[in-house]
Steps between C-alpha positions, in 0.01 A plus 500: 500500500687832526489477882687166486769651279562776757451298821728204415815712449426698816468179704823369348690820588370494858594131533853564373533795739389291800734217409786748468435633850513151654834399345768448763745793500796260523414330173518617140233353269650388169230358276349215698811444714595697811868571557615604845694825513855444620570608855756779509733461802734783401467800267706808428507747213846648473449823309663756725870523596401592859379139548861383493754527780863487385376386157293203624140444615446292815190380682383211720180296490363171629459211257330164552619155398435439128595571143529859376567679172652837419297725269643817347350797318800645315534743213780619274646728771505227767838388638680268256602277791282475809675314781260360762595326825266342753635400840312323781582276794486187283504653154752669274437601139689723257446564130608753241202555271594615150262737312416358159327702229308316230432698181160472330420616146152628418563577134526874549690515828711307744449477875661305784365294787721467807553219749759392753675170442619294796384252763153624589375210716601448864403247768465601865528213751330671796333824606763765570593864478696577185715798407497603134778702341446636149803648328438678166877510443519878475177561304287658773311711240354206306163384626398139571239327711593182685247256641539167677191287442389189684443213257 
């Protein structure tokens, strides 16, 4: 009887371990439902003034036809207004994202969560090379990460 008590948990742990190894790396298990990780087509973390030239960050990348979403990782020192432009052969997008702080009370303290407000979804009509221009409007010391995710 004591052998069953020891062996059953060991078999269960080994089974869970083997299942974990076989899970597709592009999927995130959530309970009994798998959710695909979003595909990142562009990423930059702007945390160093040397990344900017004349106060703006520029880069180019290739993007496929489809729907995309901006994702930001801001904090309290991030630029208050983050102007982003995307320009391609058959695409032109420009938005001024406004940093919004939301206060939260815990009973003994207050903290803020930060997010950028603005049009975060874009549609690309065909595969093309796109130039991105990110203007922190003078705040090159505030850090922020910018991603463009394929929906």
